[in-house]
C-alpha positions, 0 to 999 in steps of 0.5 A, spaced: 910 887 525 912 894 527 912 901 525 918 906 526 916 912 524 909 915 526 907 922 528 901 924 533 898 931 534 903 933 538 907 935 532 903 935 525 899 928 526 891 928 527 891 923 532 893 923 539 898 919 542 893 915 546 889 914 539 895 912 536 896 906 541 889 904 540 890 904 532 897 900 533 893 895 538 887 894 532 892 893 527 896 888 531 903 891 531 908 889 537 911 896 537 911 903 534 916 909 535 913 916 536 917 920 532 914 927 532 917 933 529 922 937 534 918 935 540 917 929 545 911 932 548 907 926 546 911 920 549 909 920 556 902 919 554 903 914 549 908 910 553 903 910 559 897 908 554 901 902 552 902 900 559 895 900 561 893 896 555 899 891 556 896 890 563 889 889 561 892 883 557 893 879 563 886 880 565 881 881 560 880 879 552 881 885 548 875 887 543 877 889 536 884 885 536 885 880 530 885 874 535 881 877 541 887 876 545 892 881 543 899 882 543 904 886 548 905 893 545 912 897 545 912 904 544 919 906 542 921 914 545 923 917 539 923 924 535 924 927 528 929 933 527 928 938 522 935 940 519 938 943 514 944 941 509 946 945 503 939 948 502 935 942 503 931 940 509 934 933 512 930 929 517 934 925 522 930 920 527 932 919 534 930 912 537 930 910 544 932 917 546 933 919 554 927 924 552 927 927 560 934 929 560 934 936 562 939 938 558 936 935 552 929 939 553 932 945 554 935 944 547 928 942 544 925 949 547 930 953 543 927 949 537 920 951 539 922 958 540 925 958 533 919 956 530 914 961 534 918 967 531 918 964 524 910 962 525 909 969 528 912 972 521 909 968 517 902 969 520 903 977 519 905 976 512 899 972 510 895 977 514 897 982 510 894 978 504 888 979 507 887 972 510 884 972 517 890 969 521 894 970 527 899 965 531 894 965 536 888 963 532 893 957 529 894 955 537 887 955 538 885 951 532 891 946 534 892 946 541 898 943 544 901 942 537 908 944 535 905 948 529 908 946 522 906 948 515 901 942 515 897 946 520 897 952 516 895 948 510 889 945 514 887 952 517 887 955 510 883 949 507 878 949 513 877 957 512 876 956 505 882 960 502 884 954 498 880 948 495 886 943 498 892 943 503 896 942 497 894 948 494 896 952 500 903 950 499 903 951 492 900 958 493 902 961 500 907 957 504 911 952 499 918 953 499 918 958 493 911 961 495 911 968 497 909 967 504 914 962 506 919 964 511 925 959 513 926 958 520 933 957 523 935 950 523 941 945 526 945 941 521 944 934 521 951 933 524 948 937 530 942 933 530 946 926 530 950 929 536 944 931 540 941 924 539 947 921 541 948 925 547 941 922 550 944 915 548 939 914 542 940 911 535 941 916 530 938 915 523 937 918 516 930 919 515 927 917 508 933 919 504 930 918 497 925 924 498 931 929 498 931 928 491 939 928 491 944 925 486 946 918 488 953 921 489 950 927 493 946 922 497 952 918 498 956 924 500 951 926 506 951 919 508 959 918 509 959 925 512 953 923 517 957 916 518 963 920 521 958 924 525 956 918 529 950 916 524 947 909 526 942 907 521 938 909 515 931 908 513 931 903 508 923 901 508 918 907 507 911 908 504 913 911 498 919 907 496 919 903 489 923 896 490 929 899 486 929 905 491 929 900 497 935 896 494 939 902 493 938 905 500 939 898 503 946 898 499 948 904 502 947 901 509 951 895 507 957 900 504 957 904 510 955 899 516 949 902 518 942 899 521 936 899 517 930 902 519 923 902 516 916 906 517 910 909 514 911 916 516 903 916 519 900 922 520 893 920 520 888 925 516 894 929 514 896 924 509 890 920 506 890 913 504 897 912 508 896 907 514 900 906 520 904 899 519 902 898 512 903 905 509 899 905 502 898 897 503 904 894 501 909 896 507 911 891 511 917 892 517 919 886 520 920 885 528 927 883 526 929 890 524 927 892 531 931 886 534 937 889 531 937 896 533 936 893 540 942 889 540 946 895 537 944 899 543 946 894 548 953 894 545 954 901 545 952 901 552 956 896 554 
């Protein structure tokens, strides 16, 4: 089995890239995609950790694996872009990206700069409310992470300002809360184009979560298909059977690849497990095989 939607502590997950590799091994996954938000900072670490594990398979039995032997693990270089479309936050996944491209990294830095400016403004707003918070304190609490609102929620919870991370969103930092400040975002079409520039596959993430009407969602899919979209996330931790069926039908109508992922964040999303979501998620390896075939055809 595989998982094509996983986050590390380089964005808003709680586990390091190396810890994700260790967890994937324990769960017997053959592959996972590291898709941190607007950053590729964890990819080298994850890929190197998987390479060390794969090398160890040749020389020693693996403690903790289902059969004591283990199977080779592939880490797929990915990313998840946060974009804006008609006032909604739309996420675009990129798979098999050439993430070390200097031009690509320069553009990612512009996204980081935009986040920093937004975070500085949000911290000042919260501080004016009497909360002991600065951007520097957030960085100290979550080193090496791309600071997102999930980090604010954890900070406020850990420092006793709210009883739960959910309350932090409701009272302080949710989309309609007093201290929420939007940041400048690219469009989903621009995200697709950027992924294609580095020879990756562009996929619309968890479309059901956007709570769009059927016609509005189909309009978005058609627009992105024209922009070069390759696939759509049809298997996801929270989908009902009917929702999965709906997204699969959209994929077939617009000749899109199907992907699937848990959207694992570690402790940030309690009960949500890598590989099997809330217990029933199953993403077959055939999905990854189809992605690779499409990638090969695009490069030929």
